[in-house]
GUVO-606434 format. One record per atom (N, C-alpha, C): residue number from 1; chain; atom name; y, z, x. Coordinates in steps of 0.2 Angstrom, whole numbers. Layout:
// GUVO-606434
NODE / NUM / A / CA / Y / Z / X
...
This chain:
// GUVO-606434
NODE / 1 / A / N / -364 / -183 / -176
NODE / 1 / A / CA / -357 / -185 / -176
NODE / 1 / A / C / -352 / -179 / -178
NODE / 2 / A / N / -354 / -175 / -183
NODE / 2 / A / CA / -350 / -170 / -186
NODE / 2 / A / C / -350 / -165 / -180
NODE / 3 / A / N / -355 / -164 / -176
NODE / 3 / A / CA / -355 / -159 / -171
NODE / 3 / A / C / -350 / -162 / -165
NODE / 4 / A / N / -350 / -168 / -164
NODE / 4 / A / CA / -345 / -171 / -159
NODE / 4 / A / C / -338 / -170 / -161
NODE / 5 / A / N / -336 / -171 / -168
NODE / 5 / A / CA / -330 / -170 / -170
NODE / 5 / A / C / -328 / -163 / -169
NODE / 6 / A / N / -332 / -159 / -171
NODE / 6 / A / CA / -330 / -151 / -171
NODE / 6 / A / C / -329 / -149 / -163
NODE / 7 / A / N / -333 / -152 / -159
NODE / 7 / A / CA / -333 / -151 / -152
NODE / 7 / A / C / -326 / -153 / -149
NODE / 8 / A / N / -324 / -160 / -151
NODE / 8 / A / CA / -318 / -162 / -149
NODE / 8 / A / C / -312 / -158 / -152
NODE / 9 / A / N / -313 / -157 / -158
NODE / 9 / A / CA / -307 / -153 / -162
NODE / 9 / A / C / -307 / -146 / -158
NODE / 10 / A / N / -312 / -143 / -156
NODE / 10 / A / CA / -312 / -136 / -153
NODE / 10 / A / C / -308 / -137 / -146
NODE / 11 / A / N / -310 / -142 / -143
NODE / 11 / A / CA / -307 / -143 / -136
NODE / 11 / A / C / -300 / -144 / -137
NODE / 12 / A / N / -298 / -148 / -142
NODE / 12 / A / CA / -291 / -150 / -143
NODE / 12 / A / C / -287 / -143 / -145
NODE / 13 / A / N / -289 / -139 / -149
NODE / 13 / A / CA / -286 / -133 / -150
NODE / 13 / A / C / -286 / -128 / -144
NODE / 14 / A / N / -291 / -128 / -140
NODE / 14 / A / CA / -291 / -124 / -134
NODE / 14 / A / C / -286 / -126 / -129
NODE / 15 / A / N / -285 / -133 / -129
NODE / 15 / A / CA / -280 / -136 / -124
NODE / 15 / A / C / -273 / -134 / -127
NODE / 16 / A / N / -272 / -135 / -133
NODE / 16 / A / CA / -265 / -133 / -136
NODE / 16 / A / C / -264 / -125 / -135
NODE / 17 / A / N / -269 / -121 / -136
NODE / 17 / A / CA / -268 / -114 / -135
NODE / 17 / A / C / -266 / -112 / -128
NODE / 18 / A / N / -270 / -115 / -124
NODE / 18 / A / CA / -268 / -114 / -116
NODE / 18 / A / C / -261 / -116 / -115
NODE / 19 / A / N / -259 / -121 / -117
NODE / 19 / A / CA / -252 / -124 / -116
NODE / 19 / A / C / -247 / -119 / -119
NODE / 20 / A / N / -248 / -117 / -125
NODE / 20 / A / CA / -244 / -112 / -128
NODE / 20 / A / C / -243 / -106 / -124
NODE / 21 / A / N / -249 / -103 / -122
NODE / 21 / A / CA / -249 / -97 / -118
NODE / 21 / A / C / -244 / -98 / -112
NODE / 22 / A / N / -245 / -103 / -108
NODE / 22 / A / CA / -241 / -105 / -102
NODE / 22 / A / C / -234 / -106 / -104
NODE / 23 / A / N / -232 / -109 / -109
NODE / 23 / A / CA / -225 / -110 / -111
NODE / 23 / A / C / -222 / -103 / -113
NODE / 24 / A / N / -226 / -98 / -115
NODE / 24 / A / CA / -223 / -92 / -117
NODE / 24 / A / C / -222 / -87 / -111
NODE / 25 / A / N / -225 / -89 / -105
NODE / 25 / A / CA / -224 / -84 / -99
NODE / 25 / A / C / -218 / -85 / -95
NODE / 26 / A / N / -214 / -90 / -96
NODE / 26 / A / CA / -208 / -91 / -93
NODE / 26 / A / C / -202 / -93 / -98
NODE / 27 / A / N / -196 / -91 / -96
NODE / 27 / A / CA / -191 / -92 / -100
NODE / 27 / A / C / -185 / -93 / -95
NODE / 28 / A / N / -180 / -97 / -97
NODE / 28 / A / CA / -174 / -98 / -93
NODE / 28 / A / C / -168 / -96 / -97
NODE / 29 / A / N / -163 / -93 / -94
NODE / 29 / A / CA / -157 / -91 / -97
NODE / 29 / A / C / -151 / -93 / -92
NODE / 30 / A / N / -146 / -95 / -95
NODE / 30 / A / CA / -140 / -97 / -90
NODE / 30 / A / C / -135 / -91 / -90
NODE / 31 / A / N / -134 / -89 / -84
NODE / 31 / A / CA / -129 / -84 / -82
NODE / 31 / A / C / -122 / -87 / -81
NODE / 32 / A / N / -117 / -82 / -81
NODE / 32 / A / CA / -110 / -84 / -80
NODE / 32 / A / C / -108 / -82 / -73
NODE / 33 / A / N / -104 / -85 / -69
NODE / 33 / A / CA / -101 / -83 / -63
NODE / 33 / A / C / -94 / -84 / -63
NODE / 34 / A / N / -90 / -79 / -60
NODE / 34 / A / CA / -83 / -81 / -60
NODE / 34 / A / C / -80 / -77 / -54
NODE / 35 / A / N / -74 / -79 / -53
NODE / 35 / A / CA / -70 / -76 / -47
NODE / 35 / A / C / -62 / -76 / -49
NODE / 36 / A / N / -59 / -71 / -47
NODE / 36 / A / CA / -52 / -71 / -49
NODE / 36 / A / C / -48 / -70 / -42
NODE / 37 / A / N / -43 / -74 / -41
NODE / 37 / A / CA / -39 / -74 / -35
NODE / 37 / A / C / -32 / -71 / -37
NODE / 38 / A / N / -30 / -65 / -34
NODE / 38 / A / CA / -24 / -63 / -36
NODE / 38 / A / C / -19 / -64 / -30
NODE / 39 / A / N / -13 / -63 / -32
NODE / 39 / A / CA / -7 / -64 / -28
NODE / 39 / A / C / -8 / -60 / -22
NODE / 40 / A / N / -5 / -62 / -16
NODE / 40 / A / CA / -5 / -58 / -10
NODE / 40 / A / C / 0 / -53 / -11
NODE / 41 / A / N / -2 / -47 / -9
NODE / 41 / A / CA / 2 / -41 / -9
NODE / 41 / A / C / 7 / -41 / -3
NODE / 42 / A / N / 14 / -41 / -5
NODE / 42 / A / CA / 19 / -42 / 1
NODE / 42 / A / C / 24 / -36 / 0
NODE / 43 / A / N / 27 / -34 / 6
NODE / 43 / A / CA / 32 / -29 / 6
NODE / 43 / A / C / 38 / -32 / 10
NODE / 44 / A / N / 44 / -31 / 8
NODE / 44 / A / CA / 50 / -33 / 11
NODE / 44 / A / C / 55 / -28 / 12
NODE / 45 / A / N / 58 / -27 / 18
NODE / 45 / A / CA / 63 / -22 / 18
NODE / 45 / A / C / 69 / -24 / 15
NODE / 46 / A / N / 72 / -19 / 11
NODE / 46 / A / CA / 78 / -21 / 7
NODE / 46 / A / C / 84 / -17 / 11
NODE / 47 / A / N / 84 / -10 / 11
NODE / 47 / A / CA / 89 / -6 / 15
NODE / 47 / A / C / 86 / -2 / 20
NODE / 48 / A / N / 89 / -2 / 26
NODE / 48 / A / CA / 87 / 2 / 31
NODE / 48 / A / C / 88 / 10 / 30
NODE / 49 / A / N / 83 / 14 / 33
NODE / 49 / A / CA / 84 / 21 / 32
NODE / 49 / A / C / 90 / 23 / 37
NODE / 50 / A / N / 95 / 26 / 34
NODE / 50 / A / CA / 100 / 28 / 39
NODE / 50 / A / C / 102 / 36 / 38
NODE / 51 / A / N / 102 / 39 / 43
NODE / 51 / A / CA / 103 / 47 / 43
NODE / 51 / A / C / 111 / 48 / 43
NODE / 52 / A / N / 114 / 43 / 44
NODE / 52 / A / CA / 122 / 43 / 44
NODE / 52 / A / C / 125 / 45 / 50
NODE / 53 / A / N / 132 / 47 / 49
NODE / 53 / A / CA / 136 / 49 / 55
NODE / 53 / A / C / 137 / 57 / 55
NODE / 54 / A / N / 135 / 60 / 61
NODE / 54 / A / CA / 136 / 67 / 61
NODE / 54 / A / C / 137 / 69 / 68
NODE / 55 / A / N / 139 / 76 / 69
NODE / 55 / A / CA / 140 / 79 / 75
NODE / 55 / A / C / 133 / 83 / 77
NODE / 56 / A / N / 132 / 82 / 83
NODE / 56 / A / CA / 126 / 86 / 86
NODE / 56 / A / C / 127 / 93 / 85
NODE / 57 / A / N / 122 / 97 / 82
NODE / 57 / A / CA / 123 / 104 / 81
NODE / 57 / A / C / 123 / 109 / 87
NODE / 58 / A / N / 125 / 115 / 87
NODE / 58 / A / CA / 125 / 119 / 92
NODE / 58 / A / C / 117 / 121 / 94
NODE / 59 / A / N / 113 / 121 / 90
NODE / 59 / A / CA / 106 / 122 / 92
NODE / 59 / A / C / 102 / 116 / 88
NODE / 60 / A / N / 96 / 115 / 91
NODE / 60 / A / CA / 91 / 110 / 88
NODE / 60 / A / C / 90 / 111 / 80
NODE / 61 / A / N / 90 / 106 / 76
NODE / 61 / A / CA / 89 / 107 / 69
NODE / 61 / A / C / 87 / 101 / 66
NODE / 62 / A / N / 85 / 101 / 60
NODE / 62 / A / CA / 82 / 95 / 56
NODE / 62 / A / C / 87 / 92 / 51
NODE / 63 / A / N / 88 / 86 / 51
NODE / 63 / A / CA / 92 / 83 / 46
NODE / 63 / A / C / 87 / 79 / 41
NODE / 64 / A / N / 87 / 81 / 35
NODE / 64 / A / CA / 82 / 78 / 30
NODE / 64 / A / C / 86 / 74 / 25
NODE / 65 / A / N / 83 / 68 / 24
NODE / 65 / A / CA / 85 / 63 / 19
NODE / 65 / A / C / 79 / 62 / 14
NODE / 66 / A / N / 80 / 63 / 8
NODE / 66 / A / CA / 74 / 62 / 3
NODE / 66 / A / C / 74 / 54 / 1
NODE / 67 / A / N / 69 / 52 / -2
NODE / 67 / A / CA / 69 / 46 / -5
NODE / 67 / A / C / 74 / 44 / -10
NODE / 68 / A / N / 77 / 49 / -13
NODE / 68 / A / CA / 83 / 48 / -17
NODE / 68 / A / C / 89 / 49 / -14
NODE / 69 / A / N / 90 / 48 / -7
NODE / 69 / A / CA / 96 / 48 / -3
NODE / 69 / A / C / 99 / 55 / -3
NODE / 70 / A / N / 96 / 61 / -5
NODE / 70 / A / CA / 99 / 67 / -4
NODE / 70 / A / C / 98 / 70 / 3
NODE / 71 / A / N / 103 / 73 / 5
NODE / 71 / A / CA / 103 / 76 / 12
NODE / 71 / A / C / 102 / 83 / 12
NODE / 72 / A / N / 98 / 86 / 17
NODE / 72 / A / CA / 98 / 93 / 18
NODE / 72 / A / C / 101 / 93 / 26
NODE / 73 / A / N / 107 / 97 / 27
NODE / 73 / A / CA / 110 / 96 / 33
NODE / 73 / A / C / 108 / 101 / 38
NODE / 74 / A / N / 106 / 107 / 36
NODE / 74 / A / CA / 104 / 113 / 41
NODE / 74 / A / C / 109 / 114 / 46
NODE / 75 / A / N / 115 / 115 / 44
NODE / 75 / A / CA / 120 / 117 / 49
NODE / 75 / A / C / 123 / 111 / 53
NODE / 76 / A / N / 122 / 105 / 51
NODE / 76 / A / CA / 125 / 99 / 54
NODE / 76 / A / C / 131 / 97 / 50
NODE / 77 / A / N / 136 / 95 / 54
NODE / 77 / A / CA / 142 / 92 / 51
NODE / 77 / A / C / 141 / 85 / 50
NODE / 78 / A / N / 141 / 83 / 44
NODE / 78 / A / CA / 140 / 76 / 42
NODE / 78 / A / C / 146 / 72 / 39
NODE / 79 / A / N / 146 / 66 / 41
NODE / 79 / A / CA / 152 / 62 / 39
NODE / 79 / A / C / 150 / 56 / 34
NODE / 80 / A / N / 144 / 56 / 32
NODE / 80 / A / CA / 142 / 51 / 27
NODE / 80 / A / C / 138 / 45 / 30
NODE / 81 / A / N / 138 / 39 / 26
NODE / 81 / A / CA / 135 / 33 / 28
NODE / 81 / A / C / 127 / 34 / 29
NODE / 82 / A / N / 125 / 38 / 24
NODE / 82 / A / CA / 117 / 39 / 24
NODE / 82 / A / C / 114 / 36 / 18
NODE / 83 / A / N / 107 / 34 / 19
NODE / 83 / A / CA / 104 / 31 / 13
NODE / 83 / A / C / 96 / 31 / 15
NODE / 84 / A / N / 93 / 32 / 10
NODE / 84 / A / CA / 85 / 31 / 10
NODE / 84 / A / C / 84 / 24 / 12
NODE / 85 / A / N / 78 / 23 / 15
NODE / 85 / A / CA / 76 / 16 / 16
NODE / 85 / A / C / 73 / 13 / 9
NODE / 86 / A / N / 73 / 7 / 8
NODE / 86 / A / CA / 70 / 4 / 2
NODE / 86 / A / C / 66 / -2 / 4
NODE / 87 / A / N / 61 / -3 / 0
NODE / 87 / A / CA / 57 / -9 / 1
NODE / 87 / A / C / 55 / -12 / -5
NODE / 88 / A / N / 54 / -19 / -6
NODE / 88 / A / CA / 52 / -22 / -12
NODE / 88 / A / C / 45 / -24 / -11
NODE / 89 / A / N / 41 / -22 / -16
NODE / 89 / A / CA / 33 / -24 / -16
NODE / 89 / A / C / 32 / -29 / -21
NODE / 90 / A / N / 28 / -34 / -20
NODE / 90 / A / CA / 27 / -39 / -25
NODE / 90 / A / C / 19 / -41 / -24
NODE / 91 / A / N / 16 / -43 / -30
NODE / 91 / A / CA / 9 / -44 / -30
NODE / 91 / A / C / 7 / -46 / -37
NODE / 92 / A / N / 1 / -44 / -39
NODE / 92 / A / CA / -2 / -45 / -45
NODE / 92 / A / C / 1 / -41 / -50
NODE / 93 / A / N / 3 / -43 / -56
NODE / 93 / A / CA / 6 / -39 / -61
NODE / 93 / A / C / 1 / -33 / -63
NODE / 94 / A / N / 4 / -27 / -64
NODE / 94 / A / CA / 1 / -21 / -66
NODE / 94 / A / C / -5 / -19 / -61
NODE / 95 / A / N / -5 / -21 / -55
NODE / 95 / A / CA / -10 / -19 / -50
NODE / 95 / A / C / -7 / -12 / -47
NODE / 96 / A / N / -12 / -8 / -45
NODE / 96 / A / CA / -10 / -2 / -41
NODE / 96 / A / C / -11 / -4 / -33
NODE / 97 / A / N / -7 / 0 / -29
NODE / 97 / A / CA / -8 / -1 / -22
NODE / 97 / A / C / -7 / 6 / -19
NODE / 98 / A / N / -9 / 7 / -13
NODE / 98 / A / CA / -8 / 13 / -9
NODE / 98 / A / C / -3 / 12 / -4
NODE / 99 / A / N / 1 / 17 / -3
NODE / 99 / A / CA / 7 / 17 / 2
NODE / 99 / A / C / 5 / 21 / 8
NODE / 100 / A / N / 5 / 18 / 14
NODE / 100 / A / CA / 4 / 22 / 20
NODE / 100 / A / C / 11 / 22 / 24
NODE / 101 / A / N / 13 / 28 / 26
NODE / 101 / A / CA / 19 / 30 / 29
NODE / 101 / A / C / 17 / 32 / 36
NODE / 102 / A / N / 22 / 32 / 41
NODE / 102 / A / CA / 21 / 33 / 48
NODE / 102 / A / C / 19 / 41 / 49
NODE / 103 / A / N / 14 / 42 / 53
NODE / 103 / A / CA / 12 / 49 / 55
NODE / 103 / A / C / 17 / 52 / 60
NODE / 104 / A / N / 17 / 59 / 59
NODE / 104 / A / CA / 22 / 62 / 64
NODE / 104 / A / C / 20 / 61 / 71
NODE / 105 / A / N / 25 / 60 / 75
NODE / 105 / A / CA / 25 / 59 / 82
NODE / 105 / A / C / 24 / 51 / 84
NODE / 106 / A / N / 25 / 47 / 79
NODE / 106 / A / CA / 25 / 40 / 80
NODE / 106 / A / C / 31 / 36 / 80
NODE / 107 / A / N / 36 / 39 / 77
NODE / 107 / A / CA / 43 / 36 / 77
NODE / 107 / A / C / 48 / 40 / 80
NODE / 108 / A / N / 52 / 36 / 84
NODE / 108 / A / CA / 58 / 39 / 88
NODE / 108 / A / C / 64 / 35 / 87
NODE / 109 / A / N / 70 / 38 / 87
NODE / 109 / A / CA / 76 / 35 / 87
NODE / 109 / A / C / 79 / 35 / 95
NODE / 110 / A / N / 80 / 30 / 98
NODE / 110 / A / CA / 82 / 30 / 105
NODE / 110 / A / C / 89 / 28 / 105
NODE / 111 / A / N / 93 / 30 / 111
NODE / 111 / A / CA / 100 / 28 / 111
NODE / 111 / A / C / 100 / 21 / 113
NODE / 112 / A / N / 105 / 17 / 110
NODE / 112 / A / CA / 106 / 10 / 111
NODE / 112 / A / C / 108 / 9 / 118
NODE / 113 / A / N / 113 / 14 / 120
NODE / 113 / A / CA / 115 / 14 / 127
NODE / 113 / A / C / 116 / 21 / 130
NODE / 114 / A / N / 115 / 22 / 136
NODE / 114 / A / CA / 115 / 29 / 139
NODE / 114 / A / C / 108 / 31 / 140
NODE / 115 / A / N / 108 / 37 / 143
NODE / 115 / A / CA / 102 / 40 / 145
NODE / 115 / A / C / 100 / 47 / 140
NODE / 116 / A / N / 103 / 47 / 135
NODE / 116 / A / CA / 102 / 53 / 130
NODE / 116 / A / C / 94 / 53 / 128
NODE / 117 / A / N / 92 / 59 / 127
NODE / 117 / A / CA / 85 / 59 / 125
NODE / 117 / A / C / 84 / 56 / 117
NODE / 118 / A / N / 78 / 53 / 116
NODE / 118 / A / CA / 77 / 51 / 110
NODE / 118 / A / C / 76 / 57 / 104
NODE / 119 / A / N / 77 / 55 / 98
NODE / 119 / A / CA / 76 / 60 / 93
NODE / 119 / A / C / 69 / 58 / 89
NODE / 120 / A / N / 65 / 62 / 87
NODE / 120 / A / CA / 59 / 61 / 83
NODE / 120 / A / C / 61 / 61 / 76
NODE / 121 / A / N / 57 / 56 / 73
NODE / 121 / A / CA / 57 / 56 / 65
NODE / 121 / A / C / 50 / 58 / 63
NODE / 122 / A / N / 50 / 63 / 58
NODE / 122 / A / CA / 44 / 65 / 55
NODE / 122 / A / C / 44 / 66 / 48
NODE / 123 / A / N / 39 / 68 / 45
NODE / 123 / A / CA / 38 / 70 / 38
NODE / 123 / A / C / 41 / 65 / 33
NODE / 124 / A / N / 38 / 58 / 34
NODE / 124 / A / CA / 40 / 53 / 30
NODE / 124 / A / C / 38 / 54 / 23
NODE / 125 / A / N / 42 / 53 / 18
NODE / 125 / A / CA / 40 / 53 / 11
NODE / 125 / A / C / 43 / 47 / 7
NODE / 126 / A / N / 39 / 46 / 2
NODE / 126 / A / CA / 41 / 40 / -2
NODE / 126 / A / C / 41 / 41 / -10
NODE / 127 / A / N / 44 / 37 / -13
NODE / 127 / A / CA / 44 / 37 / -20
NODE / 127 / A / C / 43 / 30 / -23
NODE / 128 / A / N / 38 / 28 / -26
NODE / 128 / A / CA / 32 / 33 / -28
NODE / 128 / A / C / 28 / 34 / -22
NODE / 129 / A / N / 24 / 39 / -23
NODE / 129 / A / CA / 19 / 41 / -17
NODE / 129 / A / C / 13 / 45 / -21
NODE / 130 / A / N / 7 / 44 / -18
NODE / 130 / A / CA / 5 / 40 / -12
NODE / 130 / A / C / 3 / 33 / -15
NODE / 131 / A / N / 3 / 32 / -21
NODE / 131 / A / CA / 2 / 25 / -24
NODE / 131 / A / C / 7 / 23 / -28
NODE / 132 / A / N / 7 / 16 / -29
NODE / 132 / A / CA / 12 / 13 / -34
NODE / 132 / A / C / 9 / 8 / -38
NODE / 133 / A / N / 12 / 7 / -44
NODE / 133 / A / CA / 9 / 2 / -49
NODE / 133 / A / C / 15 / -3 / -50
NODE / 134 / A / N / 13 / -10 / -49
NODE / 134 / A / CA / 17 / -15 / -50
NODE / 134 / A / C / 18 / -16 / -57
NODE / 135 / A / N / 25 / -18 / -59
NODE / 135 / A / CA / 26 / -19 / -66
NODE / 135 / A / C / 23 / -26 / -69
NODE / 136 / A / N / 25 / -28 / -75
NODE / 136 / A / CA / 22 / -34 / -78
NODE / 136 / A / C / 24 / -40 / -74
NODE / 137 / A / N / 29 / -40 / -71
NODE / 137 / A / CA / 31 / -46 / -67
NODE / 137 / A / C / 28 / -46 / -60
NODE / 138 / A / N / 24 / -40 / -58
NODE / 138 / A / CA / 22 / -39 / -51
NODE / 138 / A / C / 26 / -37 / -46
NODE / 139 / A / N / 31 / -33 / -48
NODE / 139 / A / CA / 36 / -30 / -43
NODE / 139 / A / C / 37 / -23 / -44
NODE / 140 / A / N / 39 / -19 / -38
NODE / 140 / A / CA / 41 / -13 / -38
NODE / 140 / A / C / 45 / -11 / -32
NODE / 141 / A / N / 49 / -6 / -32
NODE / 141 / A / CA / 53 / -4 / -26
NODE / 141 / A / C / 50 / 3 / -24
NODE / 142 / A / N / 50 / 3 / -17
NODE / 142 / A / CA / 48 / 10 / -14
NODE / 142 / A / C / 54 / 12 / -10
NODE / 143 / A / N / 56 / 19 / -11
NODE / 143 / A / CA / 61 / 22 / -7
NODE / 143 / A / C / 58 / 27 / -2
NODE / 144 / A / N / 61 / 27 / 4
NODE / 144 / A / CA / 58 / 31 / 9
NODE / 144 / A / C / 63 / 36 / 12
NODE / 145 / A / N / 61 / 42 / 13
NODE / 145 / A / CA / 65 / 47 / 16
NODE / 145 / A / C / 61 / 50 / 22
NODE / 146 / A / N / 64 / 54 / 26
NODE / 146 / A / CA / 61 / 57 / 32
NODE / 146 / A / C / 65 / 63 / 35
NODE / 147 / A / N / 63 / 66 / 40
NODE / 147 / A / CA / 66 / 71 / 44
NODE / 147 / A / C / 68 / 69 / 51
NODE / 148 / A / N / 74 / 69 / 53
NODE / 148 / A / CA / 76 / 68 / 60
NODE / 148 / A / C / 77 / 75 / 63
NODE / 149 / A / N / 74 / 75 / 69
NODE / 149 / A / CA / 74 / 81 / 73
NODE / 149 / A / C / 80 / 80 / 78
NODE / 150 / A / N / 86 / 84 / 77
NODE / 150 / A / CA / 92 / 83 / 81
NODE / 150 / A / C / 92 / 88 / 86
NODE / 151 / A / N / 93 / 86 / 93
NODE / 151 / A / CA / 93 / 91 / 98
NODE / 151 / A / C / 100 / 94 / 98
NODE / 152 / A / N / 101 / 99 / 102
NODE / 152 / A / CA / 108 / 103 / 102
NODE / 152 / A / C / 113 / 98 / 105
NODE / 153 / A / N / 119 / 100 / 105
NODE / 153 / A / CA / 125 / 96 / 107
NODE / 153 / A / C / 125 / 95 / 115
NODE / 154 / A / N / 121 / 99 / 118
NODE / 154 / A / CA / 121 / 98 / 126
NODE / 154 / A / C / 116 / 92 / 128
NODE / 155 / A / N / 111 / 91 / 123
NODE / 155 / A / CA / 106 / 86 / 124
NODE / 155 / A / C / 107 / 79 / 120
NODE / 156 / A / N / 109 / 80 / 114
NODE / 156 / A / CA / 110 / 74 / 110
NODE / 156 / A / C / 117 / 72 / 111
NODE / 157 / A / N / 118 / 67 / 115
NODE / 157 / A / CA / 125 / 64 / 117
NODE / 157 / A / C / 127 / 59 / 111
NODE / 158 / A / N / 134 / 58 / 111
NODE / 158 / A / CA / 137 / 54 / 106
NODE / 158 / A / C / 134 / 47 / 107
NODE / 159 / A / N / 133 / 43 / 102
NODE / 159 / A / CA / 131 / 36 / 103
NODE / 159 / A / C / 127 / 34 / 97
NODE / 160 / A / N / 125 / 28 / 97
NODE / 160 / A / CA / 121 / 25 / 91
NODE / 160 / A / C / 113 / 25 / 94
NODE / 161 / A / N / 109 / 28 / 89
NODE / 161 / A / CA / 102 / 29 / 90
NODE / 161 / A / C / 98 / 24 / 86
NODE / 162 / A / N / 93 / 20 / 88
NODE / 162 / A / CA / 90 / 16 / 83
NODE / 162 / A / C / 82 / 16 / 85
NODE / 163 / A / N / 78 / 14 / 80
NODE / 163 / A / CA / 71 / 14 / 80
NODE / 163 / A / C / 68 / 10 / 74
NODE / 164 / A / N / 62 / 10 / 74
NODE / 164 / A / CA / 59 / 6 / 68
NODE / 164 / A / C / 53 / 10 / 66
NODE / 165 / A / N / 51 / 9 / 60
NODE / 165 / A / CA / 45 / 12 / 57
NODE / 165 / A / C / 41 / 7 / 52
NODE / 166 / A / N / 35 / 8 / 51
NODE / 166 / A / CA / 31 / 4 / 47
NODE / 166 / A / C / 29 / 7 / 40
NODE / 167 / A / N / 29 / 3 / 35
NODE / 167 / A / CA / 27 / 5 / 28
NODE / 167 / A / C / 22 / 0 / 27
NODE / 168 / A / N / 16 / 2 / 25
NODE / 168 / A / CA / 10 / -2 / 24
NODE / 168 / A / C / 8 / -1 / 16
NODE / 169 / A / N / 7 / -7 / 13
NODE / 169 / A / CA / 4 / -6 / 6
NODE / 169 / A / C / -2 / -10 / 6
NODE / 170 / A / N / -7 / -8 / 2
NODE / 170 / A / CA / -14 / -10 / 1
NODE / 170 / A / C / -16 / -10 / -6
NODE / 171 / A / N / -19 / -15 / -9
NODE / 171 / A / CA / -21 / -15 / -15
NODE / 171 / A / C / -27 / -10 / -16
NODE / 172 / A / N / -27 / -6 / -21
NODE / 172 / A / CA / -32 / -1 / -22
NODE / 172 / A / C / -38 / -5 / -25
């Protein structure tokens, strides 16, 4: 009988030992998962880019306006009414974003009436550039300048010239 009790006790201990070994071979831990959705990044035109009122020069030249609305006339007689273009950007507070301006050869100002040749707009610049940072309320303004290629006074006839350009903002 003593042998039988020892045998059952040994089998019981071995059963528990095997179960303990199996329990120690696996473990489970709970991980966390999260997602953050931020505000959509938007850009809105505030002021148009205006090269102003001027006379066509005797020979082709460039009229430059900086993002700060400073003009470089290069021999052009200018009568004012110029301004840099401005845009309002809105999105997630303190987020950074990239600014993409038009490439050279993609923007022209065409005469609203008449058959005068169009004028090319090139060398777009912005402030800030090439990236911006939204403030604590998720806003920032961008100022845009560019260079207008003005033909001589035998080519660029009097009249209003208009065109459009795109400024793109993308979260970094």
